[in-house]
C-alpha positions as CSV (number, residue, x, y, z in Angstrom):
1,X,0.0,0.0,0.0
2,X,1.3,3.4,-0.9
3,X,0.5,6.9,0.4
4,X,-1.3,7.5,-2.9
5,X,-4.0,4.8,-2.3
6,X,-7.3,6.6,-1.6
7,X,-5.8,10.1,-1.7
8,X,-5.9,12.6,-4.5
9,X,-2.8,14.7,-5.3
10,X,-4.7,17.8,-4.1
11,X,-5.3,16.1,-0.7
12,X,-1.7,15.2,-0.4
13,X,-0.5,18.6,-1.3
14,X,-2.9,20.2,1.2
15,X,-1.7,17.8,3.9
16,X,1.9,18.8,3.2
17,X,1.0,22.5,3.3
18,X,-0.7,21.9,6.7
19,X,2.3,20.1,8.1
20,X,4.5,23.1,7.1
21,X,2.0,25.5,8.7
22,X,2.2,23.5,12.0
23,X,6.0,23.4,11.7
24,X,6.1,27.2,11.5
25,X,3.9,27.4,14.6
26,X,6.4,25.2,16.4
27,X,9.3,27.3,15.2
28,X,7.6,30.5,16.2
29,X,6.8,29.1,19.6
30,X,10.4,28.0,20.1
31,X,11.7,31.4,19.0
32,X,9.3,33.3,21.3
33,X,10.3,31.2,24.3
34,X,14.0,31.3,23.5
35,X,13.8,35.1,23.3
36,X,12.9,35.2,27.0
37,X,16.1,33.3,28.0
38,X,19.4,35.2,28.4
39,X,21.9,34.2,25.7
40,X,24.3,32.7,28.2
41,X,21.7,30.3,29.7
42,X,21.1,26.9,28.2
43,X,18.1,26.5,25.9
44,X,15.1,25.1,27.8
45,X,14.1,21.6,26.8
46,X,10.7,22.9,25.6
47,X,12.5,25.0,23.0
48,X,14.5,22.1,21.8
49,X,11.4,19.9,21.7
50,X,9.5,22.5,19.6
51,X,12.4,22.8,17.2
52,X,12.6,19.0,16.9
53,X,8.8,18.8,16.3
54,X,9.1,21.4,13.5
55,X,11.9,19.4,11.9
56,X,9.8,16.2,12.0
57,X,6.8,18.0,10.6
58,X,8.8,19.4,7.7
59,X,10.4,16.0,7.0
60,X,7.0,14.4,6.8
61,X,5.9,17.2,4.4
62,X,8.9,16.6,2.2
63,X,8.1,12.9,2.2
64,X,4.5,13.6,1.0
65,X,5.9,15.9,-1.7
66,X,8.0,13.1,-3.1
67,X,5.2,10.5,-2.8
68,X,2.5,12.4,-4.7
69,X,4.6,13.3,-7.8
70,X,4.0,11.1,-10.8
71,X,7.0,8.9,-11.6
72,X,7.8,10.9,-14.7
73,X,8.4,14.0,-12.6
74,X,10.3,12.2,-9.8
75,X,13.4,11.6,-11.8
C-alpha cells in the first residue's frame, strides 16, 4: 500500500501544506520562548522539543511531496 492509495494529489499537497504550517507554529513558539532566556543560559528543553517537532513535521511534508509526484516527474 502506498500513500497515494485513496488520496488525490490535491489532498496530499494540502496535507503537506498543513504540516508546514504546523512546523512554522512550532518554530515561532520556540523562538518566542528562546527570546525570553538570556543568551548565556542553556536553551530550555521545551524550545529544543518545539524545534525537533518542527523538523519532524517538515520531514513528513517533504516525504509527502516526493510521494505524490508522478513517476515521470520524480526523476
